[in-house]
C-alpha positions as CSV (number, residue, x, y, z in Angstrom):
1,M,-126.0,-80.0,128.0
2,L,-128.3,-82.1,126.0
3,L,-130.5,-79.9,123.9
4,T,-133.3,-81.7,122.3
5,S,-130.6,-84.2,121.7
6,Y,-127.4,-83.0,120.1
7,F,-127.5,-86.1,118.0
8,A,-130.8,-85.0,116.5
9,R,-129.2,-81.9,115.1
10,C,-126.1,-83.7,113.8
11,R,-126.2,-84.8,110.2
12,C,-124.9,-88.3,109.3
13,S,-121.9,-87.4,107.3
14,S,-121.6,-90.7,105.5
15,R,-124.7,-90.0,103.4
16,L,-123.5,-86.6,102.2
17,F,-120.6,-85.6,100.0
18,Y,-117.5,-84.2,101.5
19,S,-115.8,-81.1,100.0
20,T,-112.2,-81.5,98.8
21,F,-112.2,-77.9,97.6
22,R,-112.5,-75.3,100.2
23,P,-113.0,-71.5,99.9
24,K,-109.8,-69.5,100.3
25,Y,-109.6,-67.3,103.4
26,P,-107.2,-64.4,104.0
27,P,-104.3,-65.0,106.4
28,T,-106.3,-63.6,109.2
29,L,-110.1,-63.4,110.0
30,D,-111.7,-60.6,112.0
31,V,-114.3,-61.8,114.5
32,C,-115.9,-59.2,116.7
33,G,-113.0,-56.8,116.5
34,T,-110.2,-59.4,117.1
35,S,-108.0,-60.8,114.3
36,Y,-107.3,-64.5,114.3
37,P,-105.0,-66.6,112.0
38,T,-106.7,-68.9,109.5
39,D,-105.7,-72.4,108.4
40,S,-107.1,-75.4,106.6
41,F,-109.9,-75.7,109.2
42,T,-111.2,-72.2,108.7
43,N,-114.8,-72.3,107.4
44,L,-116.5,-69.3,109.0
45,P,-118.3,-67.1,106.4
46,S,-119.1,-63.4,106.9
47,S,-122.8,-64.2,107.1
48,I,-122.2,-66.1,110.4
49,I,-119.7,-63.6,111.8
50,S,-122.3,-60.8,111.4
51,K,-124.7,-62.7,113.6
52,I,-122.4,-63.1,116.6
53,P,-122.9,-59.6,118.2
54,L,-126.7,-59.7,117.9
55,R,-127.5,-61.9,121.0
56,L,-131.2,-62.2,120.3
57,H,-131.8,-63.9,123.7
58,T,-130.9,-60.6,125.5
59,Q,-133.0,-58.2,123.3
60,P,-135.9,-56.8,125.3
61,S,-139.4,-58.0,124.1
62,H,-137.9,-60.3,121.6
63,P,-139.7,-63.7,121.7
64,L,-136.5,-65.6,122.5
65,S,-135.7,-63.2,125.3
66,N,-139.3,-63.5,126.6
67,L,-139.0,-67.2,126.7
68,R,-135.7,-67.1,128.4
69,S,-137.1,-64.9,131.1
70,L,-140.1,-67.3,131.5
71,I,-137.8,-70.3,132.0
72,E,-135.6,-68.3,134.4
73,S,-138.7,-67.4,136.5
74,H,-139.2,-71.1,137.3
75,Y,-135.8,-71.2,138.8
76,P,-135.5,-68.0,140.9
77,D,-132.8,-69.4,143.2
78,F,-130.5,-70.5,140.3
79,A,-127.7,-68.4,138.9
80,H,-128.8,-66.9,135.5
81,L,-125.9,-66.7,133.1
82,S,-126.0,-65.3,129.5
83,S,-122.7,-63.5,128.8
84,F,-120.2,-66.2,127.7
85,S,-118.3,-65.7,124.4
86,P,-119.3,-68.2,121.7
87,L,-115.6,-68.7,120.8
88,V,-114.3,-71.8,122.4
89,T,-111.6,-74.4,121.9
90,P,-112.5,-77.8,120.4
91,Y,-111.3,-79.4,123.6
92,K,-113.8,-77.3,125.6
93,N,-116.6,-78.0,123.1
94,F,-116.1,-81.8,122.8
95,D,-113.3,-83.4,124.9
96,E,-114.3,-82.0,128.3
97,L,-117.7,-83.6,127.8
98,S,-116.5,-87.1,126.8
99,F,-117.4,-86.8,123.1
100,P,-115.9,-89.6,121.1
101,L,-113.1,-88.7,118.7
102,D,-115.1,-89.9,115.7
103,H,-118.2,-87.9,116.6
104,P,-119.5,-86.2,113.4
105,G,-120.0,-82.9,115.3
106,R,-116.2,-82.5,115.3
107,S,-116.0,-82.3,111.5
108,V,-115.6,-79.1,109.6
109,T,-118.7,-80.1,107.6
110,D,-120.8,-79.9,110.8
111,S,-119.2,-77.1,112.9
112,Y,-117.8,-73.6,112.3
113,Y,-114.0,-73.2,112.9
114,V,-112.0,-70.0,113.1
115,N,-109.0,-72.3,112.9
116,K,-108.0,-75.7,114.2
117,D,-107.7,-74.3,117.8
118,L,-110.8,-72.1,117.9
119,M,-114.4,-72.7,117.0
120,L,-117.9,-71.4,117.6
121,R,-119.6,-73.4,120.3
122,T,-122.1,-76.0,119.1
123,H,-124.0,-76.2,122.4
124,T,-124.2,-74.5,125.7
125,S,-122.5,-77.5,127.3
126,A,-119.2,-76.1,126.1
127,H,-119.3,-74.0,129.3
128,E,-120.4,-76.7,131.7
129,V,-117.1,-77.6,133.2
130,E,-116.2,-73.9,133.5
131,V,-119.4,-73.1,135.4
132,F,-119.1,-76.1,137.7
133,K,-115.4,-75.2,138.3
134,S,-116.5,-71.7,139.4
135,G,-118.5,-73.2,142.3
136,Q,-122.0,-72.8,140.9
137,D,-124.2,-75.7,142.0
138,K,-127.5,-74.4,140.5
139,W,-127.5,-72.5,137.3
140,L,-129.2,-71.7,134.0
141,L,-127.1,-70.7,131.0
142,T,-128.6,-69.2,127.9
143,A,-126.5,-68.7,124.7
144,D,-126.4,-68.5,121.0
145,V,-124.9,-71.7,119.4
146,Y,-123.7,-72.4,115.9
147,R,-124.0,-75.5,113.7
148,R,-123.7,-75.9,109.9
149,D,-127.1,-77.1,108.8
150,E,-129.6,-77.4,106.0
151,I,-131.8,-74.6,104.9
152,D,-135.5,-74.8,105.5
153,G,-138.2,-73.2,107.7
154,S,-137.1,-75.0,110.9
155,H,-133.3,-75.0,110.6
156,Y,-130.8,-72.1,110.9
157,P,-127.1,-72.1,111.5
158,V,-127.4,-70.0,114.6
159,F,-129.9,-70.9,117.3
160,H,-130.3,-70.4,121.1
161,Q,-130.2,-72.9,123.9
162,V,-130.9,-72.9,127.7
163,E,-129.0,-75.3,129.8
164,G,-129.8,-76.0,133.4
165,A,-128.0,-78.0,136.1
166,K,-128.2,-78.7,139.8
167,L,-125.8,-80.6,142.0
168,F,-126.4,-82.3,145.3
169,D,-124.2,-83.3,148.2
170,L,-125.5,-86.6,149.3
171,T,-122.6,-87.7,151.5
172,T,-124.7,-88.1,154.7
173,R,-127.9,-89.9,155.4
174,E,-129.5,-86.7,156.5
175,K,-128.8,-85.1,153.1
176,V,-130.2,-88.1,151.3
177,E,-133.4,-87.9,153.3
178,S,-133.7,-84.2,152.7
179,L,-133.6,-84.7,148.9
180,R,-136.2,-87.5,149.3
181,R,-138.6,-85.1,151.1
182,E,-138.0,-82.4,148.5
183,N,-139.0,-84.9,145.8
184,E,-142.1,-85.9,147.6
185,K,-143.2,-82.3,147.9
186,L,-142.6,-81.7,144.2
187,E,-144.6,-84.8,143.3
188,K,-147.4,-83.9,145.7
189,R,-147.8,-80.4,144.1
190,L,-147.8,-81.9,140.6
191,G,-150.4,-84.4,141.7
192,K,-152.8,-81.5,142.2
193,E,-152.2,-80.0,138.7
194,R,-153.8,-80.7,135.3
195,I,-151.0,-82.9,134.0
196,V,-150.7,-86.5,133.0
197,I,-147.2,-87.9,133.1
198,E,-146.2,-91.0,131.1
199,D,-143.1,-92.1,133.0
200,V,-140.3,-94.7,132.6
201,P,-138.1,-96.3,135.3
202,H,-135.6,-93.9,136.8
203,V,-132.9,-96.5,136.2
204,S,-132.9,-99.7,134.1
205,Q,-130.6,-102.1,132.4
206,T,-130.8,-100.1,129.2
207,N,-130.5,-96.8,131.1
208,P,-128.0,-97.7,133.8
209,V,-126.5,-96.1,136.8
210,Q,-122.9,-94.9,136.2
211,E,-120.0,-96.8,137.6
212,G,-119.2,-95.3,140.9
213,H,-122.7,-94.0,141.6
214,E,-125.0,-95.5,144.2
215,R,-128.3,-96.7,142.7
216,E,-130.3,-95.0,145.5
217,Q,-128.6,-91.7,144.9
218,A,-129.0,-91.8,141.1
219,E,-132.7,-92.6,141.5
220,L,-133.2,-89.7,143.9
221,V,-131.5,-87.3,141.6
222,T,-133.5,-88.6,138.6
223,R,-136.7,-88.2,140.6
224,N,-135.8,-84.6,141.3
225,L,-134.9,-83.9,137.7
226,K,-138.3,-85.3,136.6
227,G,-140.2,-83.3,139.1
228,E,-138.5,-80.1,138.2
229,L,-138.9,-80.6,134.5
230,N,-142.5,-81.7,134.7
231,R,-143.1,-78.5,136.6
232,L,-141.4,-76.5,133.9
233,M,-143.4,-78.2,131.1
234,L,-146.6,-77.3,133.0
235,G,-145.4,-73.7,133.2
236,L,-144.5,-73.5,129.5
237,F,-147.4,-75.4,127.9
238,G,-150.1,-75.9,130.5
239,G,-153.3,-74.0,129.7
240,R,-152.0,-72.9,126.3
241,Q,-153.1,-75.8,124.2
242,G,-156.8,-74.9,124.4
243,G,-159.7,-77.0,125.7
244,E,-160.0,-78.6,129.0
245,E,-157.7,-81.5,128.5
246,P,-154.7,-81.8,130.9
247,L,-151.2,-81.4,129.6
248,R,-149.6,-84.8,128.7
249,V,-145.9,-85.2,129.2
250,R,-144.0,-88.3,128.1
251,W,-140.5,-89.5,129.3
252,I,-138.4,-91.6,127.0
253,E,-135.1,-93.4,127.6
254,A,-132.2,-91.9,125.6
255,Y,-128.5,-92.1,125.2
256,F,-126.0,-89.2,125.5
257,P,-122.2,-89.5,126.0
258,F,-122.3,-87.0,128.8
259,T,-125.2,-88.3,131.1
260,S,-126.5,-91.6,132.4
261,P,-129.3,-92.4,133.0
262,S,-130.5,-90.1,130.1
263,F,-134.0,-89.1,128.9
264,E,-135.8,-87.1,126.3
265,V,-139.1,-85.3,127.2
266,E,-142.0,-84.8,124.9
267,V,-145.3,-83.0,125.3
268,F,-148.6,-83.5,123.6
269,F,-149.5,-80.1,122.3
270,R,-152.1,-79.0,119.9
271,G,-152.7,-82.5,118.6
272,K,-149.2,-83.9,118.3
273,W,-146.2,-85.1,120.4
274,L,-143.3,-82.7,120.3
275,E,-139.8,-83.4,121.4
276,I,-138.8,-80.6,123.8
277,L,-135.5,-81.4,125.6
278,G,-132.9,-83.9,126.6
279,C,-131.6,-84.5,130.2
280,G,-130.0,-86.9,132.6
281,V,-127.6,-87.4,135.5
282,V,-124.3,-85.6,134.8
283,R,-121.5,-87.9,133.8
284,Q,-119.1,-88.2,136.7
285,A,-116.1,-87.6,134.4
286,T,-117.4,-84.1,133.7
287,L,-117.5,-83.3,137.4
288,D,-114.1,-84.8,137.9
289,T,-112.7,-82.5,135.1
290,A,-114.3,-79.5,136.9
291,G,-112.7,-80.5,140.2
292,V,-116.1,-81.1,141.9
293,Q,-115.9,-83.7,144.6
294,N,-118.6,-85.7,146.5
295,K,-121.5,-84.3,144.5
296,I,-124.0,-85.8,142.0
297,G,-126.4,-83.9,139.8
298,W,-128.6,-83.5,136.8
299,A,-128.6,-81.3,133.7
300,F,-131.0,-80.5,130.9
301,G,-130.9,-78.6,127.7
302,L,-133.5,-77.2,125.3
303,G,-133.6,-75.1,122.2
304,L,-135.4,-71.8,122.5
305,E,-136.4,-71.5,118.8
306,R,-138.2,-74.8,118.8
307,I,-140.3,-73.9,121.8
308,A,-140.9,-70.3,120.7
309,M,-142.1,-71.4,117.3
310,I,-144.7,-73.6,119.0
311,L,-145.8,-71.2,121.7
312,Y,-145.9,-68.0,119.4
313,S,-147.0,-69.9,116.3
314,I,-144.1,-68.5,114.3
315,P,-143.9,-70.4,111.0
316,D,-140.4,-69.7,109.8
317,I,-137.2,-69.7,111.9
318,R,-135.8,-66.8,109.8
319,L,-138.3,-64.5,111.3
320,F,-136.5,-64.4,114.6
321,W,-133.8,-62.4,112.9
322,S,-136.2,-60.0,111.3
323,T,-135.9,-56.2,112.1
324,D,-139.3,-55.5,110.4
325,P,-141.6,-53.6,112.8
326,R,-144.5,-55.8,111.7
327,F,-142.7,-58.7,113.4
328,L,-141.1,-57.0,116.4
329,S,-144.1,-54.8,117.4
330,Q,-146.2,-58.0,118.0
331,F,-144.3,-59.0,121.1
332,K,-144.2,-57.5,124.6
333,E,-141.9,-58.3,127.5
334,G,-143.4,-61.0,129.8
335,E,-146.2,-62.0,127.4
336,I,-146.7,-65.0,125.1
337,T,-148.9,-63.9,122.2
338,T,-149.9,-65.6,118.9
339,F,-147.9,-64.3,115.9
340,K,-150.1,-62.8,113.2
341,P,-148.6,-63.4,109.8
342,Y,-148.2,-60.4,107.5
343,S,-148.4,-60.7,103.7
344,K,-145.9,-63.2,102.4
345,Y,-144.2,-62.4,99.2
346,P,-144.3,-65.0,96.4
347,P,-141.3,-67.4,96.1
348,C,-138.9,-67.5,93.2
349,F,-136.9,-70.7,92.8
350,K,-133.8,-71.4,90.8
351,D,-132.2,-74.7,90.0
352,V,-128.5,-75.4,89.6
353,S,-127.1,-78.6,88.3
354,F,-123.4,-79.5,88.2
355,W,-120.8,-82.3,87.8
356,L,-118.7,-82.9,90.9
357,P,-114.9,-82.8,90.4
358,Q,-113.4,-86.2,89.7
359,Q,-111.2,-86.1,92.8
360,G,-113.8,-85.2,95.3
361,G,-117.3,-83.8,96.1
362,L,-119.3,-81.2,97.7
363,H,-120.8,-81.5,101.2
364,E,-124.4,-80.3,101.4
365,N,-123.6,-78.0,104.3
366,D,-120.9,-76.3,102.2
367,F,-123.5,-75.6,99.6
368,C,-126.0,-74.2,102.1
369,D,-123.4,-72.0,103.7
370,L,-122.4,-70.6,100.3
371,V,-126.1,-69.8,99.4
372,R,-126.6,-68.2,102.8
373,D,-123.4,-66.1,102.5
374,V,-124.6,-64.8,99.1
375,A,-128.4,-64.4,99.7
376,G,-128.7,-64.1,103.4
377,D,-132.2,-64.5,104.7
378,L,-133.6,-64.1,101.2
379,V,-133.2,-67.9,100.8
380,E,-136.1,-69.8,102.3
381,D,-135.0,-73.4,101.6
382,V,-132.6,-75.5,99.6
383,E,-133.5,-78.9,98.4
384,K,-131.5,-81.5,96.6
385,I,-133.8,-82.7,93.8
386,D,-131.5,-85.0,91.9
387,A,-128.3,-87.1,92.2
388,F,-126.9,-88.9,89.2
389,T,-123.8,-91.0,88.4
390,H,-122.9,-91.3,84.7
391,P,-122.7,-95.1,83.9
392,K,-119.8,-94.7,81.5
393,T,-117.7,-91.9,82.9
394,G,-118.5,-92.5,86.6
395,K,-118.9,-88.7,87.1
396,S,-121.4,-87.7,89.7
397,S,-123.9,-84.9,89.2
398,L,-126.1,-83.0,91.7
399,C,-129.0,-80.7,91.2
400,Y,-130.3,-78.3,93.9
401,R,-133.4,-76.1,94.0
402,V,-132.9,-72.8,95.8
403,N,-136.1,-71.1,96.8
404,Y,-135.7,-67.3,97.3
405,R,-138.4,-65.3,99.1
406,S,-138.4,-61.9,100.7
407,M,-140.0,-61.9,104.2
408,D,-139.8,-58.2,105.2
409,R,-140.4,-54.7,104.0
410,R,-137.1,-53.0,103.2
411,H,-135.6,-49.6,103.7
412,D,-135.2,-47.5,100.5
413,S,-132.2,-45.2,101.5
414,R,-132.6,-43.1,98.4
415,H,-136.2,-42.1,99.2
416,R,-136.0,-42.7,103.0
417,V,-139.1,-44.8,103.2
418,L,-140.0,-48.4,103.9
419,V,-141.1,-50.1,100.8
420,Y,-143.0,-53.4,100.2
421,R,-141.9,-55.4,97.2
422,S,-141.4,-58.9,95.9
423,L,-138.1,-60.2,94.7
424,S,-138.2,-59.8,91.0
425,N,-137.1,-62.6,88.7
426,E,-134.3,-60.3,87.4
427,E,-133.1,-59.6,90.9
428,T,-133.2,-63.3,91.8
429,N,-131.3,-64.1,88.7
430,E,-128.5,-61.8,89.7
431,I,-128.3,-63.3,93.2
432,H,-128.3,-66.8,91.7
433,K,-125.5,-65.9,89.2
434,V,-123.3,-65.1,92.2
435,V,-124.1,-68.4,93.8
436,V,-123.2,-70.3,90.6
437,S,-120.0,-68.2,90.1
438,R,-118.8,-68.9,93.7
439,L,-119.8,-72.6,93.4
440,T,-117.5,-73.1,90.4
441,S,-114.6,-71.0,91.7
442,E,-114.6,-72.3,95.3
443,F,-115.5,-75.9,94.8
444,G,-114.3,-76.8,91.3
445,V,-117.7,-78.0,90.0
446,E,-118.7,-78.0,86.3
447,I,-122.1,-76.4,85.7
448,R,-124.3,-78.6,83.5
């Protein structure tokens, strides 16, 4: 549901340029063997479509799959779900979860749309109502999610999330006392472990109980949430930071439109505080939509790549998509091992400067998608290095630096061998020419 805060991954659209020109799509778009009509919302490039069937979180021995299995092992009595299609309606992705109508995540600049009625899910919570409606009270759901984003070593337009939820029937005093005893057992076990927890109140004026919820029940559910997640943090990070220091976990009040009270969880790991996940008491409106009556519960969400990069010491998020044996052979099912970098080829950067069309602009995510669609994972990062408005003409200019770098050895089909090579300046020039050409034809800019 909450994923290291959905809001942390949303870009503030007001500080970026919007695109008034859009790439032209054919009348239909093929996604995983099915043809869908396109319209003015369509913004799904082939580079993203090609990623949909890969499902890294289900590939044996892959670090994301290993981490998913480790998390699932902490919840053996939960349903473990990982087969939902990423194609959902905007209603399912946003409205069922009480997202406001003006939330930036709804924009075509932030999310991928097949058409106005179908999109790629931006979070695992898109299936929350569906799972609750099916009668599941305790579940983990792992899935690939899609968001238009910047290009650098820690952002990628496809990433993976695990969402967990648990519902309680607290309609009798006996059931209330049963949850209280469960919480006491959890807290007693944690008291014997090497963990220091910096807590905040379960409920406060700034992190309130929902209307219609009893304070006692909300506090009991929050205590259970904290106990379960403190135990998970200990299982993921405890004993892996080196030294004899106990694991430090910090709880922080947060705001999400789909939970209250809400929290973020951080751990102090290898010398710094790291944001790990978001969580809270499920918004009653979500349960009402799912037809769930007389129950209250919690949910949490976390990003697998963020945690895997920490635990495996993987320096670049693109590596998760690598098919290079030097990457894949380092990981074994059920093990967390430290990634050993192999030789990194030198970068080759190219700049592009252009005037924006008088009647509109270019959103940064559109530019990043175009570069990815042309260069794929050969692009390491994109940085806006200059923005300028001419004092007389009022025309706006942007300059981006695109850093190209090859990560992997590549298959030479002609000689049937794996070859190691850097990107040559000539090859990079050819790639960059295509970027510039598409930039002018699709967005109406004038190259400077």
